[in-house]
Chimera marker file (.cmm) of the C-alpha trace (Angstrom):
<marker_set name="trace">
<marker id="1" x="-34.004" y="7.868" z="-50.354" r="1" g="1" b="0" radius="0.5"/>
<marker id="2" x="-36.499" y="10.698" z="-50.700" r="1" g="1" b="0" radius="0.5"/>
<marker id="3" x="-35.421" y="14.033" z="-52.076" r="1" g="1" b="0" radius="0.5"/>
<marker id="4" x="-35.385" y="17.176" z="-49.966" r="1" g="1" b="0" radius="0.5"/>
<marker id="5" x="-35.193" y="15.360" z="-46.689" r="1" g="1" b="0" radius="0.5"/>
<marker id="6" x="-31.995" y="15.396" z="-44.709" r="1" g="1" b="0" radius="0.5"/>
<marker id="7" x="-30.914" y="12.941" z="-42.105" r="1" g="1" b="0" radius="0.5"/>
<marker id="8" x="-32.975" y="13.292" z="-38.955" r="1" g="1" b="0" radius="0.5"/>
<marker id="9" x="-31.044" y="14.156" z="-35.841" r="1" g="1" b="0" radius="0.5"/>
<marker id="10" x="-32.088" y="12.652" z="-32.514" r="1" g="1" b="0" radius="0.5"/>
<marker id="11" x="-33.932" y="14.815" z="-30.033" r="1" g="1" b="0" radius="0.5"/>
<marker id="12" x="-33.519" y="18.554" z="-30.380" r="1" g="1" b="0" radius="0.5"/>
<marker id="13" x="-30.361" y="18.398" z="-32.492" r="1" g="1" b="0" radius="0.5"/>
<marker id="14" x="-31.581" y="19.483" z="-35.930" r="1" g="1" b="0" radius="0.5"/>
<marker id="15" x="-28.674" y="20.329" z="-38.232" r="1" g="1" b="0" radius="0.5"/>
<marker id="16" x="-29.226" y="24.091" z="-38.503" r="1" g="1" b="0" radius="0.5"/>
<marker id="17" x="-30.221" y="24.454" z="-34.870" r="1" g="1" b="0" radius="0.5"/>
<marker id="18" x="-27.154" y="22.557" z="-33.718" r="1" g="1" b="0" radius="0.5"/>
<marker id="19" x="-24.823" y="24.637" z="-35.906" r="1" g="1" b="0" radius="0.5"/>
<marker id="20" x="-26.318" y="27.840" z="-34.500" r="1" g="1" b="0" radius="0.5"/>
<marker id="21" x="-25.834" y="26.541" z="-30.953" r="1" g="1" b="0" radius="0.5"/>
<marker id="22" x="-22.221" y="25.605" z="-31.706" r="1" g="1" b="0" radius="0.5"/>
<marker id="23" x="-21.491" y="29.018" z="-33.233" r="1" g="1" b="0" radius="0.5"/>
<marker id="24" x="-23.028" y="30.777" z="-30.225" r="1" g="1" b="0" radius="0.5"/>
<marker id="25" x="-21.090" y="28.543" z="-27.829" r="1" g="1" b="0" radius="0.5"/>
<marker id="26" x="-17.833" y="29.266" z="-29.656" r="1" g="1" b="0" radius="0.5"/>
<marker id="27" x="-18.472" y="33.002" z="-29.421" r="1" g="1" b="0" radius="0.5"/>
<marker id="28" x="-19.257" y="32.704" z="-25.698" r="1" g="1" b="0" radius="0.5"/>
<marker id="29" x="-16.118" y="30.592" z="-25.160" r="1" g="1" b="0" radius="0.5"/>
<marker id="30" x="-13.946" y="33.310" z="-26.716" r="1" g="1" b="0" radius="0.5"/>
<marker id="31" x="-15.594" y="35.987" z="-24.563" r="1" g="1" b="0" radius="0.5"/>
<marker id="32" x="-15.182" y="33.835" z="-21.451" r="1" g="1" b="0" radius="0.5"/>
<marker id="33" x="-11.502" y="33.184" z="-22.193" r="1" g="1" b="0" radius="0.5"/>
<marker id="34" x="-10.908" y="36.904" z="-22.728" r="1" g="1" b="0" radius="0.5"/>
<marker id="35" x="-12.626" y="37.681" z="-19.421" r="1" g="1" b="0" radius="0.5"/>
<marker id="36" x="-10.557" y="35.017" z="-17.643" r="1" g="1" b="0" radius="0.5"/>
<marker id="37" x="-7.347" y="36.577" z="-18.972" r="1" g="1" b="0" radius="0.5"/>
<marker id="38" x="-8.346" y="39.804" z="-17.227" r="1" g="1" b="0" radius="0.5"/>
<marker id="39" x="-9.113" y="38.196" z="-13.868" r="1" g="1" b="0" radius="0.5"/>
<marker id="40" x="-6.499" y="38.063" z="-11.119" r="1" g="1" b="0" radius="0.5"/>
<marker id="41" x="-6.182" y="35.786" z="-8.095" r="1" g="1" b="0" radius="0.5"/>
<marker id="42" x="-3.659" y="36.137" z="-5.286" r="1" g="1" b="0" radius="0.5"/>
<marker id="43" x="-2.345" y="33.079" z="-3.461" r="1" g="1" b="0" radius="0.5"/>
<marker id="44" x="-0.081" y="33.163" z="-0.428" r="1" g="1" b="0" radius="0.5"/>
<marker id="45" x="2.189" y="30.503" z="1.022" r="1" g="1" b="0" radius="0.5"/>
<marker id="46" x="4.600" y="30.230" z="3.912" r="1" g="1" b="0" radius="0.5"/>
<marker id="47" x="2.358" y="32.176" z="6.254" r="1" g="1" b="0" radius="0.5"/>
<marker id="48" x="2.189" y="35.090" z="3.845" r="1" g="1" b="0" radius="0.5"/>
<marker id="49" x="5.908" y="35.075" z="3.050" r="1" g="1" b="0" radius="0.5"/>
<marker id="50" x="5.200" y="34.514" z="-0.665" r="1" g="1" b="0" radius="0.5"/>
<marker id="51" x="2.353" y="35.951" z="-2.706" r="1" g="1" b="0" radius="0.5"/>
<marker id="52" x="1.695" y="34.843" z="-6.279" r="1" g="1" b="0" radius="0.5"/>
<marker id="53" x="-0.778" y="36.705" z="-8.483" r="1" g="1" b="0" radius="0.5"/>
<marker id="54" x="-2.078" y="34.705" z="-11.442" r="1" g="1" b="0" radius="0.5"/>
<marker id="55" x="-4.581" y="35.422" z="-14.193" r="1" g="1" b="0" radius="0.5"/>
<marker id="56" x="-7.558" y="33.252" z="-15.048" r="1" g="1" b="0" radius="0.5"/>
<marker id="57" x="-5.592" y="32.271" z="-18.156" r="1" g="1" b="0" radius="0.5"/>
<marker id="58" x="-2.854" y="30.736" z="-15.964" r="1" g="1" b="0" radius="0.5"/>
<marker id="59" x="-0.289" y="33.484" z="-16.531" r="1" g="1" b="0" radius="0.5"/>
<marker id="60" x="1.759" y="34.504" z="-13.501" r="1" g="1" b="0" radius="0.5"/>
<marker id="61" x="1.415" y="38.260" z="-13.055" r="1" g="1" b="0" radius="0.5"/>
<marker id="62" x="3.692" y="38.777" z="-10.070" r="1" g="1" b="0" radius="0.5"/>
<marker id="63" x="5.551" y="37.046" z="-7.267" r="1" g="1" b="0" radius="0.5"/>
<marker id="64" x="6.260" y="38.899" z="-4.031" r="1" g="1" b="0" radius="0.5"/>
<marker id="65" x="8.595" y="37.703" z="-1.295" r="1" g="1" b="0" radius="0.5"/>
<marker id="66" x="8.504" y="39.190" z="2.198" r="1" g="1" b="0" radius="0.5"/>
<marker id="67" x="11.705" y="40.879" z="3.388" r="1" g="1" b="0" radius="0.5"/>
<marker id="68" x="11.932" y="38.264" z="6.147" r="1" g="1" b="0" radius="0.5"/>
<marker id="69" x="11.862" y="35.426" z="3.614" r="1" g="1" b="0" radius="0.5"/>
<marker id="70" x="14.651" y="37.054" z="1.612" r="1" g="1" b="0" radius="0.5"/>
<marker id="71" x="16.676" y="37.823" z="4.754" r="1" g="1" b="0" radius="0.5"/>
<marker id="72" x="16.484" y="34.180" z="5.836" r="1" g="1" b="0" radius="0.5"/>
<marker id="73" x="18.934" y="33.305" z="3.081" r="1" g="1" b="0" radius="0.5"/>
<marker id="74" x="17.523" y="29.766" z="3.035" r="1" g="1" b="0" radius="0.5"/>
<marker id="75" x="17.440" y="29.143" z="-0.713" r="1" g="1" b="0" radius="0.5"/>
<marker id="76" x="15.885" y="25.690" z="-0.372" r="1" g="1" b="0" radius="0.5"/>
<marker id="77" x="13.027" y="26.964" z="1.801" r="1" g="1" b="0" radius="0.5"/>
<marker id="78" x="12.443" y="29.904" z="-0.551" r="1" g="1" b="0" radius="0.5"/>
<marker id="79" x="12.344" y="27.562" z="-3.536" r="1" g="1" b="0" radius="0.5"/>
<marker id="80" x="9.973" y="25.129" z="-1.824" r="1" g="1" b="0" radius="0.5"/>
<marker id="81" x="7.642" y="27.938" z="-0.783" r="1" g="1" b="0" radius="0.5"/>
<marker id="82" x="7.657" y="29.405" z="-4.296" r="1" g="1" b="0" radius="0.5"/>
<marker id="83" x="6.811" y="26.018" z="-5.808" r="1" g="1" b="0" radius="0.5"/>
<marker id="84" x="3.947" y="25.535" z="-3.338" r="1" g="1" b="0" radius="0.5"/>
<marker id="85" x="2.512" y="28.993" z="-4.013" r="1" g="1" b="0" radius="0.5"/>
<marker id="86" x="2.807" y="28.707" z="-7.791" r="1" g="1" b="0" radius="0.5"/>
<marker id="87" x="1.238" y="25.248" z="-7.877" r="1" g="1" b="0" radius="0.5"/>
<marker id="88" x="-1.679" y="26.394" z="-5.726" r="1" g="1" b="0" radius="0.5"/>
<marker id="89" x="-2.159" y="29.477" z="-7.902" r="1" g="1" b="0" radius="0.5"/>
<marker id="90" x="-2.232" y="27.357" z="-11.073" r="1" g="1" b="0" radius="0.5"/>
<marker id="91" x="-4.744" y="24.945" z="-9.518" r="1" g="1" b="0" radius="0.5"/>
<marker id="92" x="-7.044" y="27.801" z="-8.480" r="1" g="1" b="0" radius="0.5"/>
<marker id="93" x="-6.790" y="29.416" z="-11.885" r="1" g="1" b="0" radius="0.5"/>
<marker id="94" x="-7.537" y="26.136" z="-13.672" r="1" g="1" b="0" radius="0.5"/>
<marker id="95" x="-10.535" y="25.492" z="-11.409" r="1" g="1" b="0" radius="0.5"/>
<marker id="96" x="-11.917" y="28.961" z="-12.152" r="1" g="1" b="0" radius="0.5"/>
<marker id="97" x="-11.426" y="28.479" z="-15.896" r="1" g="1" b="0" radius="0.5"/>
<marker id="98" x="-13.051" y="25.035" z="-15.829" r="1" g="1" b="0" radius="0.5"/>
<marker id="99" x="-16.035" y="26.381" z="-13.895" r="1" g="1" b="0" radius="0.5"/>
<marker id="100" x="-16.551" y="29.325" z="-16.265" r="1" g="1" b="0" radius="0.5"/>
<marker id="101" x="-16.075" y="27.297" z="-19.450" r="1" g="1" b="0" radius="0.5"/>
<marker id="102" x="-18.370" y="24.532" z="-18.167" r="1" g="1" b="0" radius="0.5"/>
<marker id="103" x="-21.137" y="27.078" z="-17.721" r="1" g="1" b="0" radius="0.5"/>
<marker id="104" x="-20.727" y="28.014" z="-21.409" r="1" g="1" b="0" radius="0.5"/>
<marker id="105" x="-20.542" y="24.483" z="-22.828" r="1" g="1" b="0" radius="0.5"/>
<marker id="106" x="-22.848" y="22.741" z="-20.350" r="1" g="1" b="0" radius="0.5"/>
<marker id="107" x="-26.042" y="23.783" z="-22.106" r="1" g="1" b="0" radius="0.5"/>
<marker id="108" x="-25.307" y="21.737" z="-25.208" r="1" g="1" b="0" radius="0.5"/>
<marker id="109" x="-25.543" y="18.384" z="-23.517" r="1" g="1" b="0" radius="0.5"/>
<marker id="110" x="-22.650" y="16.938" z="-25.498" r="1" g="1" b="0" radius="0.5"/>
<marker id="111" x="-20.758" y="14.036" z="-23.957" r="1" g="1" b="0" radius="0.5"/>
<marker id="112" x="-17.460" y="15.070" z="-22.393" r="1" g="1" b="0" radius="0.5"/>
<marker id="113" x="-18.341" y="18.762" z="-22.137" r="1" g="1" b="0" radius="0.5"/>
<link id1="1" id2="2" r="1" g="1" b="0" radius="0.2"/>
<link id1="2" id2="3" r="1" g="1" b="0" radius="0.2"/>
<link id1="3" id2="4" r="1" g="1" b="0" radius="0.2"/>
<link id1="4" id2="5" r="1" g="1" b="0" radius="0.2"/>
<link id1="5" id2="6" r="1" g="1" b="0" radius="0.2"/>
<link id1="6" id2="7" r="1" g="1" b="0" radius="0.2"/>
<link id1="7" id2="8" r="1" g="1" b="0" radius="0.2"/>
<link id1="8" id2="9" r="1" g="1" b="0" radius="0.2"/>
<link id1="9" id2="10" r="1" g="1" b="0" radius="0.2"/>
<link id1="10" id2="11" r="1" g="1" b="0" radius="0.2"/>
<link id1="11" id2="12" r="1" g="1" b="0" radius="0.2"/>
<link id1="12" id2="13" r="1" g="1" b="0" radius="0.2"/>
<link id1="13" id2="14" r="1" g="1" b="0" radius="0.2"/>
<link id1="14" id2="15" r="1" g="1" b="0" radius="0.2"/>
<link id1="15" id2="16" r="1" g="1" b="0" radius="0.2"/>
<link id1="16" id2="17" r="1" g="1" b="0" radius="0.2"/>
<link id1="17" id2="18" r="1" g="1" b="0" radius="0.2"/>
<link id1="18" id2="19" r="1" g="1" b="0" radius="0.2"/>
<link id1="19" id2="20" r="1" g="1" b="0" radius="0.2"/>
<link id1="20" id2="21" r="1" g="1" b="0" radius="0.2"/>
<link id1="21" id2="22" r="1" g="1" b="0" radius="0.2"/>
<link id1="22" id2="23" r="1" g="1" b="0" radius="0.2"/>
<link id1="23" id2="24" r="1" g="1" b="0" radius="0.2"/>
<link id1="24" id2="25" r="1" g="1" b="0" radius="0.2"/>
<link id1="25" id2="26" r="1" g="1" b="0" radius="0.2"/>
<link id1="26" id2="27" r="1" g="1" b="0" radius="0.2"/>
<link id1="27" id2="28" r="1" g="1" b="0" radius="0.2"/>
<link id1="28" id2="29" r="1" g="1" b="0" radius="0.2"/>
<link id1="29" id2="30" r="1" g="1" b="0" radius="0.2"/>
<link id1="30" id2="31" r="1" g="1" b="0" radius="0.2"/>
<link id1="31" id2="32" r="1" g="1" b="0" radius="0.2"/>
<link id1="32" id2="33" r="1" g="1" b="0" radius="0.2"/>
<link id1="33" id2="34" r="1" g="1" b="0" radius="0.2"/>
<link id1="34" id2="35" r="1" g="1" b="0" radius="0.2"/>
<link id1="35" id2="36" r="1" g="1" b="0" radius="0.2"/>
<link id1="36" id2="37" r="1" g="1" b="0" radius="0.2"/>
<link id1="37" id2="38" r="1" g="1" b="0" radius="0.2"/>
<link id1="38" id2="39" r="1" g="1" b="0" radius="0.2"/>
<link id1="39" id2="40" r="1" g="1" b="0" radius="0.2"/>
<link id1="40" id2="41" r="1" g="1" b="0" radius="0.2"/>
<link id1="41" id2="42" r="1" g="1" b="0" radius="0.2"/>
<link id1="42" id2="43" r="1" g="1" b="0" radius="0.2"/>
<link id1="43" id2="44" r="1" g="1" b="0" radius="0.2"/>
<link id1="44" id2="45" r="1" g="1" b="0" radius="0.2"/>
<link id1="45" id2="46" r="1" g="1" b="0" radius="0.2"/>
<link id1="46" id2="47" r="1" g="1" b="0" radius="0.2"/>
<link id1="47" id2="48" r="1" g="1" b="0" radius="0.2"/>
<link id1="48" id2="49" r="1" g="1" b="0" radius="0.2"/>
<link id1="49" id2="50" r="1" g="1" b="0" radius="0.2"/>
<link id1="50" id2="51" r="1" g="1" b="0" radius="0.2"/>
<link id1="51" id2="52" r="1" g="1" b="0" radius="0.2"/>
<link id1="52" id2="53" r="1" g="1" b="0" radius="0.2"/>
<link id1="53" id2="54" r="1" g="1" b="0" radius="0.2"/>
<link id1="54" id2="55" r="1" g="1" b="0" radius="0.2"/>
<link id1="55" id2="56" r="1" g="1" b="0" radius="0.2"/>
<link id1="56" id2="57" r="1" g="1" b="0" radius="0.2"/>
<link id1="57" id2="58" r="1" g="1" b="0" radius="0.2"/>
<link id1="58" id2="59" r="1" g="1" b="0" radius="0.2"/>
<link id1="59" id2="60" r="1" g="1" b="0" radius="0.2"/>
<link id1="60" id2="61" r="1" g="1" b="0" radius="0.2"/>
<link id1="61" id2="62" r="1" g="1" b="0" radius="0.2"/>
<link id1="62" id2="63" r="1" g="1" b="0" radius="0.2"/>
<link id1="63" id2="64" r="1" g="1" b="0" radius="0.2"/>
<link id1="64" id2="65" r="1" g="1" b="0" radius="0.2"/>
<link id1="65" id2="66" r="1" g="1" b="0" radius="0.2"/>
<link id1="66" id2="67" r="1" g="1" b="0" radius="0.2"/>
<link id1="67" id2="68" r="1" g="1" b="0" radius="0.2"/>
<link id1="68" id2="69" r="1" g="1" b="0" radius="0.2"/>
<link id1="69" id2="70" r="1" g="1" b="0" radius="0.2"/>
<link id1="70" id2="71" r="1" g="1" b="0" radius="0.2"/>
<link id1="71" id2="72" r="1" g="1" b="0" radius="0.2"/>
<link id1="72" id2="73" r="1" g="1" b="0" radius="0.2"/>
<link id1="73" id2="74" r="1" g="1" b="0" radius="0.2"/>
<link id1="74" id2="75" r="1" g="1" b="0" radius="0.2"/>
<link id1="75" id2="76" r="1" g="1" b="0" radius="0.2"/>
<link id1="76" id2="77" r="1" g="1" b="0" radius="0.2"/>
<link id1="77" id2="78" r="1" g="1" b="0" radius="0.2"/>
<link id1="78" id2="79" r="1" g="1" b="0" radius="0.2"/>
<link id1="79" id2="80" r="1" g="1" b="0" radius="0.2"/>
<link id1="80" id2="81" r="1" g="1" b="0" radius="0.2"/>
<link id1="81" id2="82" r="1" g="1" b="0" radius="0.2"/>
<link id1="82" id2="83" r="1" g="1" b="0" radius="0.2"/>
<link id1="83" id2="84" r="1" g="1" b="0" radius="0.2"/>
<link id1="84" id2="85" r="1" g="1" b="0" radius="0.2"/>
<link id1="85" id2="86" r="1" g="1" b="0" radius="0.2"/>
<link id1="86" id2="87" r="1" g="1" b="0" radius="0.2"/>
<link id1="87" id2="88" r="1" g="1" b="0" radius="0.2"/>
<link id1="88" id2="89" r="1" g="1" b="0" radius="0.2"/>
<link id1="89" id2="90" r="1" g="1" b="0" radius="0.2"/>
<link id1="90" id2="91" r="1" g="1" b="0" radius="0.2"/>
<link id1="91" id2="92" r="1" g="1" b="0" radius="0.2"/>
<link id1="92" id2="93" r="1" g="1" b="0" radius="0.2"/>
<link id1="93" id2="94" r="1" g="1" b="0" radius="0.2"/>
<link id1="94" id2="95" r="1" g="1" b="0" radius="0.2"/>
<link id1="95" id2="96" r="1" g="1" b="0" radius="0.2"/>
<link id1="96" id2="97" r="1" g="1" b="0" radius="0.2"/>
<link id1="97" id2="98" r="1" g="1" b="0" radius="0.2"/>
<link id1="98" id2="99" r="1" g="1" b="0" radius="0.2"/>
<link id1="99" id2="100" r="1" g="1" b="0" radius="0.2"/>
<link id1="100" id2="101" r="1" g="1" b="0" radius="0.2"/>
<link id1="101" id2="102" r="1" g="1" b="0" radius="0.2"/>
<link id1="102" id2="103" r="1" g="1" b="0" radius="0.2"/>
<link id1="103" id2="104" r="1" g="1" b="0" radius="0.2"/>
<link id1="104" id2="105" r="1" g="1" b="0" radius="0.2"/>
<link id1="105" id2="106" r="1" g="1" b="0" radius="0.2"/>
<link id1="106" id2="107" r="1" g="1" b="0" radius="0.2"/>
<link id1="107" id2="108" r="1" g="1" b="0" radius="0.2"/>
<link id1="108" id2="109" r="1" g="1" b="0" radius="0.2"/>
<link id1="109" id2="110" r="1" g="1" b="0" radius="0.2"/>
<link id1="110" id2="111" r="1" g="1" b="0" radius="0.2"/>
<link id1="111" id2="112" r="1" g="1" b="0" radius="0.2"/>
<link id1="112" id2="113" r="1" g="1" b="0" radius="0.2"/>
</marker_set>
């Protein structure tokens, strides 16, 4: 083994260059996650009878029921509509997060990212 020579990395993945890219990506990931936490999406279900507002970090911010939904007194229907709205809100929030985080990690060309 010759002195002063490190292991060669394939392609454009030199040790120092790769570490700098990883550090930058980590910083961008944190910024992206913080931005997602501040984003809000509203999802409605039951013809507008239920509105769920969720953050990009998958935290429910509010749930609003229409007066007509409450007046119906149909607990099973209310529960089913809430479940549908919450599940859709979570799916939308996860899709947004995946899209944003992919744009941060996609430039590295690492498998699985």
